[in-house]
C-alpha positions in Angstrom: 123.9 -153.0 41.5 124.0 -149.5 40.2 126.5 -148.2 42.8 129.2 -146.8 40.5 126.7 -144.4 38.7 126.1 -140.9 40.2 122.7 -139.9 39.2 120.7 -143.1 39.2 117.1 -142.9 40.3 115.9 -146.3 41.4 112.1 -146.8 40.8 109.7 -149.2 42.6 107.5 -151.2 40.3 104.2 -150.4 42.1 101.7 -148.6 40.0 103.8 -148.8 36.7 102.4 -150.4 33.5 105.5 -152.5 32.7 106.0 -154.5 29.5 108.5 -157.3 29.3 110.7 -158.1 26.3 112.5 -161.5 26.1 116.0 -160.9 24.9 117.2 -164.4 24.8 116.9 -168.0 26.1 119.9 -170.3 26.3 119.8 -174.0 26.9 122.5 -174.9 29.4 123.8 -178.5 29.8 125.4 -179.9 32.9 127.0 -183.3 32.5 126.7 -185.5 35.5 127.3 -189.1 36.4 123.8 -190.0 35.3 123.9 -188.2 31.9 123.2 -184.7 30.8 121.0 -182.3 32.8 119.4 -179.6 30.8 118.4 -176.2 32.2 117.4 -172.9 30.7 118.6 -169.4 31.2 116.5 -166.4 30.2 117.4 -162.7 30.0 114.5 -160.2 30.0 114.1 -156.4 29.8 111.1 -154.8 31.4 110.1 -151.1 30.9 107.1 -148.7 30.9 108.2 -147.1 27.6 108.4 -143.8 29.4 112.0 -143.8 30.8 111.8 -146.6 33.4 113.6 -149.9 32.6 115.3 -152.9 34.2 116.8 -156.2 33.3 116.9 -159.6 34.9 118.3 -163.1 34.5 116.3 -166.3 35.4 117.4 -169.8 35.5 115.3 -173.0 35.7 114.8 -176.5 34.3 111.8 -175.2 32.2 111.7 -172.2 29.9 108.5 -170.7 31.2 109.8 -170.8 34.8 113.1 -169.3 33.8 111.3 -166.4 32.0 109.0 -165.8 35.0 112.1 -165.6 37.3 113.8 -163.2 34.9 110.8 -160.9 34.9 110.7 -160.8 38.7 114.4 -160.1 38.8 114.0 -157.3 36.2 111.3 -155.7 38.3 113.7 -155.5 41.3 116.3 -153.5 39.2 114.3 -150.7 37.7 115.9 -147.3 37.0 114.7 -144.0 35.4 116.6 -142.9 32.3 116.4 -139.3 31.1 114.8 -138.8 27.8 114.4 -135.8 25.5 111.3 -135.8 23.2 111.5 -139.5 22.3 115.3 -139.6 22.0 118.3 -139.4 24.1 119.8 -136.1 25.6 123.2 -136.8 24.1 125.4 -139.6 22.6 127.1 -142.1 24.9 129.3 -145.1 24.9 128.9 -148.1 27.2 130.8 -151.2 27.8 130.6 -154.4 29.8 132.9 -157.3 29.4 133.8 -157.7 25.8 130.7 -155.8 24.5 130.8 -152.2 23.6 127.7 -150.1 22.7 127.4 -146.7 21.1 124.1 -144.8 21.3 123.3 -141.4 19.6 120.3 -139.3 19.6 118.5 -139.0 16.2 116.0 -136.6 14.6 112.3 -137.3 14.8 111.1 -140.0 12.4 114.4 -141.8 12.3 113.1 -144.9 14.3 115.2 -147.3 16.5 118.3 -148.2 14.4 119.6 -150.9 16.7 120.1 -154.6 16.6 119.0 -157.5 18.9 119.6 -156.9 22.6 120.2 -153.1 22.2 116.9 -152.7 20.4 115.0 -154.5 23.2 116.5 -152.3 25.8 116.0 -149.0 24.0 112.3 -149.9 23.0 111.6 -150.9 26.6 112.9 -147.5 27.8 110.7 -145.7 25.3 113.2 -144.2 23.0 111.6 -143.8 19.5 114.5 -142.2 17.5 118.1 -143.4 18.1 121.1 -144.5 16.2 123.3 -147.3 17.7 126.2 -149.5 17.1 127.1 -152.7 18.9 130.8 -153.7 18.7 132.9 -156.5 20.2 131.0 -159.3 21.8 127.5 -160.1 20.6 126.7 -162.1 23.8 123.2 -160.8 24.7 123.9 -160.8 28.4 126.9 -158.4 28.0 125.3 -156.4 25.3 122.3 -155.7 27.6 124.6 -154.7 30.4 126.7 -152.5 28.1 123.5 -150.7 26.9 122.5 -150.2 30.5 126.0 -148.8 31.2 125.5 -146.2 28.4 122.0 -145.3 29.4 122.9 -144.9 33.1 125.7 -142.4 32.2 123.2 -140.1 30.4 122.5 -136.8 32.1 119.4 -134.6 31.4 119.7 -130.8 31.0 118.3 -130.2 34.5 120.8 -132.5 36.1 123.7 -130.8 34.2 122.5 -127.4 35.3 122.2 -128.5 39.0 125.7 -130.1 38.9 127.3 -126.9 37.5 125.2 -124.6 39.7 123.9 -122.6 36.8 120.5 -122.0 35.3 118.9 -124.2 32.7 119.0 -121.2 30.2 122.7 -120.9 30.6 123.3 -124.6 29.8 121.8 -124.1 26.4 123.0 -120.6 25.5 126.4 -120.6 27.1 
């Protein structure tokens, strides 16, 4: 699922205190010969609010079952995101389908300035201070995936130092 990203650390859910956030539930209708068949689709974000997050989709004839399936799916797709004192290491853009998301670190005390699906993902990661803008499509499925695209491209200072083959001091002081 995260094959195109270089520095993704996949996390196992065992031993983590995961909290789930429901992003959205859609009622889906399928028209058949006997009438309309209703189903539900739920998108959920789970995270430990300390850098580990995942998202999942569940579908069922009942809302509760769809949410439970989405949570199980999200637990299978957990990744670690680099954080820097309650905010992001640097600004980043992400896109998926028609949705585009821009996230930017903010000074302490700013809070999470984000809407809807982006807010759910950032709060599940454990970001406390961030500025964001969601552009293009407002479809929650695509906005969540665009936010994940941006988060998975983030690199911490240690990662940058390792990739460049220089010390951590030299990354900051040039």
